[in-house]
C-alpha positions as CSV (number, residue, x, y, z in Angstrom):
1,M,-63.9,235.5,86.0
2,K,-62.9,239.2,85.4
3,A,-59.6,239.6,83.6
4,M,-57.7,242.1,81.5
5,H,-56.3,240.7,78.2
6,L,-54.7,242.0,75.1
7,S,-57.0,243.2,72.4
8,E,-56.4,241.8,68.9
9,S,-57.6,244.9,67.1
10,A,-55.6,247.6,69.0
11,K,-52.3,248.9,67.6
12,P,-50.1,249.2,69.6
13,P,-51.3,246.4,72.0
14,A,-53.9,247.5,74.5
15,L,-55.6,245.8,77.4
16,V,-59.4,245.4,77.5
17,E,-61.6,244.1,80.4
18,D,-63.5,240.9,79.7
19,S,-65.2,238.0,81.4
20,I,-63.3,234.8,80.6
21,P,-63.6,231.2,81.8
22,Q,-61.9,230.6,85.2
23,P,-58.9,228.3,84.7
24,Q,-58.7,225.0,86.5
25,P,-55.4,223.5,87.9
26,G,-54.0,220.5,86.0
27,R,-51.7,217.9,87.5
28,G,-48.9,219.6,89.5
29,E,-50.5,223.0,89.3
30,L,-52.0,225.5,91.7
31,L,-55.0,227.8,91.2
32,I,-54.4,231.2,92.9
33,R,-57.2,233.6,93.8
34,V,-55.3,236.8,93.0
35,Y,-55.6,239.7,95.5
36,A,-53.0,241.9,93.9
37,A,-50.7,241.8,90.8
38,G,-47.5,243.7,90.0
39,V,-47.0,245.6,86.8
40,T,-44.0,245.2,84.5
41,S,-44.8,248.0,82.1
42,K,-43.0,246.8,78.9
43,E,-44.5,243.3,79.2
44,L,-47.1,243.9,76.6
45,Q,-44.4,244.1,73.9
46,W,-42.4,241.1,75.0
47,Y,-42.2,237.9,72.9
48,P,-43.9,235.6,75.4
49,T,-46.9,238.0,75.5
50,T,-47.4,237.9,71.8
51,H,-46.2,234.3,71.0
52,D,-46.6,230.8,72.3
53,K,-43.5,228.7,73.2
54,N,-43.8,227.0,69.8
55,G,-43.6,230.4,68.1
56,E,-47.2,230.6,67.1
57,P,-49.1,233.9,67.6
58,R,-50.7,234.2,71.0
59,R,-54.2,235.5,71.4
60,H,-55.8,237.4,74.3
61,A,-52.8,237.1,76.6
62,V,-53.4,238.1,80.2
63,P,-50.3,240.0,81.6
64,G,-49.0,240.4,85.1
65,H,-46.7,237.6,86.2
66,E,-46.2,238.4,89.9
67,F,-49.0,238.2,92.4
68,S,-50.1,237.8,96.0
69,G,-53.2,235.9,96.9
70,V,-54.5,232.6,98.4
71,V,-54.4,229.1,97.1
72,A,-57.9,228.4,95.8
73,A,-57.4,224.8,94.5
74,V,-54.6,222.3,93.9
75,G,-54.1,219.9,91.1
76,A,-53.3,216.2,91.3
77,A,-49.9,215.2,92.8
78,V,-49.5,218.6,94.6
79,T,-48.3,218.2,98.2
80,G,-47.2,220.6,100.9
81,V,-49.6,223.4,99.8
82,A,-52.9,224.0,101.6
83,I,-56.1,225.6,100.1
84,G,-56.5,229.0,101.7
85,Q,-52.8,229.5,102.3
86,E,-51.5,233.0,101.6
87,V,-48.8,232.9,99.0
88,Y,-46.8,235.2,96.7
89,G,-44.8,234.4,93.6
90,M,-44.6,234.3,89.8
91,S,-46.3,232.5,86.9
92,D,-44.7,231.3,83.7
93,W,-44.0,234.1,81.2
94,F,-45.8,232.2,78.4
95,A,-48.9,231.5,80.6
96,D,-51.7,233.8,81.3
97,G,-50.8,236.1,84.2
98,A,-52.4,237.5,87.3
99,T,-54.2,240.6,86.0
100,A,-57.3,238.5,86.6
101,E,-59.3,237.2,89.6
102,F,-57.5,233.8,89.3
103,C,-54.3,232.5,87.8
104,I,-52.5,229.2,87.4
105,T,-48.9,228.6,88.6
106,Q,-46.5,225.9,89.8
107,P,-46.0,225.1,93.5
108,S,-42.2,225.7,93.0
109,S,-43.0,229.3,91.8
110,V,-44.7,230.4,95.1
111,A,-43.8,230.8,98.7
112,P,-45.7,231.8,101.9
113,K,-46.5,235.5,101.7
114,P,-44.4,237.8,104.0
115,T,-46.5,238.0,107.1
116,K,-45.8,241.7,107.7
117,L,-46.8,242.8,104.2
118,T,-50.2,243.4,102.8
119,H,-51.1,241.6,99.5
120,I,-50.6,244.9,97.7
121,E,-47.1,245.2,99.1
122,A,-46.3,241.6,98.6
123,A,-47.3,241.7,94.9
124,S,-44.6,244.4,94.3
125,V,-41.8,242.0,95.4
126,P,-41.4,238.8,93.4
127,I,-40.0,239.9,90.0
128,C,-38.1,242.8,91.3
129,A,-36.4,241.1,94.3
130,L,-35.7,237.9,92.3
131,T,-34.2,239.9,89.5
132,A,-31.9,241.7,91.9
133,W,-31.0,238.5,93.7
134,Q,-30.3,236.5,90.5
135,G,-28.4,239.3,88.8
136,L,-26.1,240.2,91.7
137,L,-25.7,236.9,93.5
138,D,-26.2,234.2,91.0
139,R,-24.7,235.8,87.8
140,A,-22.3,238.5,89.0
141,R,-21.2,236.5,92.1
142,L,-21.0,239.7,94.1
143,Q,-18.3,239.7,96.8
144,P,-18.0,241.7,99.9
145,G,-16.1,245.0,99.4
146,E,-16.8,245.2,95.7
147,R,-18.0,248.4,94.1
148,V,-21.5,248.2,92.5
149,L,-23.2,250.8,90.2
150,V,-27.0,250.4,90.1
151,H,-28.8,252.3,87.3
152,G,-32.3,253.2,88.0
153,G,-31.9,253.0,91.8
154,A,-35.3,254.2,92.7
155,G,-37.2,251.8,90.5
156,G,-38.6,248.5,91.6
157,V,-35.6,246.4,90.6
158,G,-33.1,249.0,91.4
159,M,-34.2,249.5,95.0
160,F,-33.8,245.8,95.7
161,A,-30.4,245.7,94.0
162,I,-29.2,248.5,96.2
163,Q,-30.4,246.8,99.4
164,L,-29.1,243.3,98.5
165,A,-25.7,244.7,97.4
166,R,-25.4,246.6,100.7
167,I,-26.5,243.5,102.7
168,H,-23.7,241.5,101.0
169,G,-21.1,244.0,101.9
170,A,-20.7,245.8,98.6
171,R,-20.1,249.6,98.2
172,V,-23.0,250.9,96.2
173,T,-23.3,253.9,93.9
174,A,-26.8,254.5,92.3
175,T,-28.1,256.7,89.6
176,A,-31.4,258.5,90.1
177,S,-33.3,261.7,89.4
178,A,-32.5,264.7,91.7
179,R,-35.6,264.2,93.8
180,N,-34.7,260.5,94.5
181,L,-31.1,261.0,95.5
182,E,-31.8,261.0,99.2
183,F,-34.1,258.0,98.8
184,V,-31.5,255.8,97.2
185,K,-29.0,256.8,100.0
186,Q,-31.6,255.7,102.6
187,L,-31.7,252.3,100.8
188,G,-28.0,251.9,101.3
189,A,-26.2,253.6,98.4
190,E,-23.0,255.3,99.6
191,R,-23.2,257.7,96.7
192,A,-26.1,258.9,94.6
193,V,-25.6,260.4,91.2
194,D,-28.1,262.7,89.4
195,Y,-28.1,261.3,85.9
196,H,-29.5,264.6,84.5
197,E,-26.7,266.8,85.9
198,V,-23.3,265.4,84.8
199,P,-22.7,262.2,82.8
200,F,-22.1,259.4,85.3
201,E,-19.1,258.1,83.4
202,K,-17.3,261.4,84.1
203,Q,-17.8,260.9,87.8
204,I,-17.5,257.1,88.3
205,S,-14.7,254.6,87.5
206,A,-13.3,251.2,88.6
207,I,-16.6,249.5,89.1
208,D,-16.7,245.8,89.8
209,V,-20.4,245.2,88.9
210,V,-22.8,247.4,86.9
211,F,-26.4,246.4,87.4
212,D,-28.4,248.1,84.6
213,T,-32.2,248.4,84.6
214,V,-32.3,251.2,82.0
215,G,-30.6,249.9,78.8
216,G,-30.0,251.9,75.6
217,E,-27.4,254.7,75.8
218,T,-27.1,254.3,79.6
219,L,-26.0,250.7,79.1
220,Q,-23.6,251.5,76.3
221,R,-21.9,254.3,78.3
222,S,-21.5,251.9,81.3
223,W,-18.8,249.7,79.8
224,S,-16.3,252.5,80.3
225,V,-16.7,252.5,84.1
226,L,-16.0,248.8,84.6
227,K,-12.6,247.9,85.9
228,T,-10.7,245.1,84.3
229,G,-12.5,241.9,85.1
230,G,-15.7,243.8,86.0
231,R,-19.1,242.3,85.2
232,M,-22.1,243.9,83.4
233,I,-25.6,242.8,84.3
234,T,-28.6,244.1,82.4
235,V,-32.3,243.3,82.5
236,A,-33.2,246.0,79.9
237,A,-35.5,244.4,77.3
238,D,-33.8,246.1,74.4
239,S,-30.8,243.8,74.9
240,E,-32.8,240.6,74.4
241,A,-32.4,240.3,70.7
242,T,-28.9,241.8,70.4
243,A,-26.2,240.3,68.3
244,D,-23.5,241.8,70.5
245,Q,-21.8,239.0,72.4
246,R,-21.0,241.2,75.3
247,L,-24.7,242.1,75.8
248,K,-25.8,238.5,75.3
249,Q,-23.6,237.5,78.2
250,A,-24.8,240.5,80.3
251,F,-28.6,240.1,79.7
252,F,-30.8,237.7,81.6
253,I,-34.5,237.1,82.3
254,V,-35.6,236.4,85.9
255,E,-36.9,232.9,86.7
256,P,-39.2,231.8,89.6
257,N,-37.2,230.3,92.5
258,Q,-39.1,229.2,95.6
259,G,-36.0,229.0,97.8
260,Q,-35.1,232.6,97.0
261,L,-38.7,233.7,97.5
262,I,-38.7,232.1,101.0
263,R,-35.5,233.8,101.9
264,I,-36.7,237.2,100.6
265,A,-39.9,236.9,102.6
266,Q,-37.8,236.2,105.7
267,M,-35.7,239.3,105.1
268,L,-38.8,241.4,104.5
269,D,-40.4,240.2,107.8
270,A,-37.1,240.8,109.7
271,G,-36.9,244.4,108.3
272,D,-33.7,243.7,106.5
273,L,-35.4,244.4,103.1
274,H,-38.0,246.9,102.3
275,T,-40.4,247.3,99.4
276,L,-42.3,250.4,98.2
277,V,-45.4,250.6,96.1
278,D,-45.4,253.5,93.6
279,A,-49.2,253.5,93.0
280,V,-52.2,251.2,93.3
281,V,-54.9,251.0,90.7
282,P,-58.1,248.8,90.5
283,L,-58.4,246.1,87.9
284,A,-60.7,248.2,85.7
285,Q,-57.8,250.7,85.3
286,A,-55.1,248.2,84.6
287,A,-54.6,249.5,81.1
288,A,-53.4,252.8,82.5
289,A,-50.8,251.0,84.6
290,Y,-49.2,249.6,81.4
291,T,-49.3,252.8,79.4
292,G,-47.8,255.0,82.1
293,E,-51.0,257.1,82.6
294,V,-51.4,256.4,86.3
295,R,-51.5,259.6,88.2
296,R,-50.1,260.4,91.7
297,R,-46.9,258.3,91.1
298,N,-43.8,259.2,93.0
299,G,-41.4,257.4,90.7
300,R,-40.3,255.0,93.5
301,G,-41.0,251.2,93.5
302,K,-43.6,249.4,91.4
303,V,-47.2,250.0,90.3
304,V,-49.6,247.3,91.7
305,I,-53.1,246.4,90.5
306,A,-55.6,245.6,93.3
307,I,-57.7,242.8,91.9
308,T,-60.2,242.7,94.7
309,A,-62.0,245.8,96.0
310,E,-60.9,245.3,99.6
311,E,-57.2,245.2,98.5
312,S,-57.6,248.6,96.8
313,V,-58.1,250.3,100.2
314,R,-55.7,248.2,102.4
């Protein structure tokens, strides 16, 4: 099958196109024919991309751990999933991903694809929507009426965080660039702050939950806007190896969750949630999607790789 995997010789890590053996599902596994895969741009530098679970160096990793496609084969002991069924979901971070014509995943990591979304649109959802859900609802225990600050409101995760916070009765402030201020308001933010104009901490205070997708200085400056008892949630990768106990408590990595994927699909089909694809590239140009070289981006939502030719034009 065609796939994009990490080159061993390139520094920094780079993707190369190759023909590799098609995987086969083991016991309790699914083989997915991938139609489209979402891009998490910093994934090539993450530990699970460069190392196995036992800590050994990992070779030729295939990135892209969210996808939309159809079930191509099922392993032994798999029930409740039909070959040919349209699904969307995630694969394990340490496993080869979906920037390939086929990938392996677990039945508990997928759900029926939202019927009103194309495969391209559906592939933009799993990681972003699950991250927002698990950060706001599972970890922060967001309550109606609370005030939420979302950093990076126009990004893939940020746009779902705004929508889910609004749906759960929170009052949302979001940071964004000037050209995206109206966009984040349309998503449900009561207030949109241009992070280039005036430091957000000089305009905002008494926040119950900060949902950070940016990290670095933005994250550090955010502690001052939290009210007493407020909660910090961050998914910025630069917080993963921190020794700061506050950041350790704030940082988390999204996990597959079938029940949440089912609920998210229902909300998308009902029009309560919306996704947005920033740009679509074919498999042969996947490397550009990870290096930020994709042209015609609008800075809203997620970049998606069309694995099959027909998906690139849908």
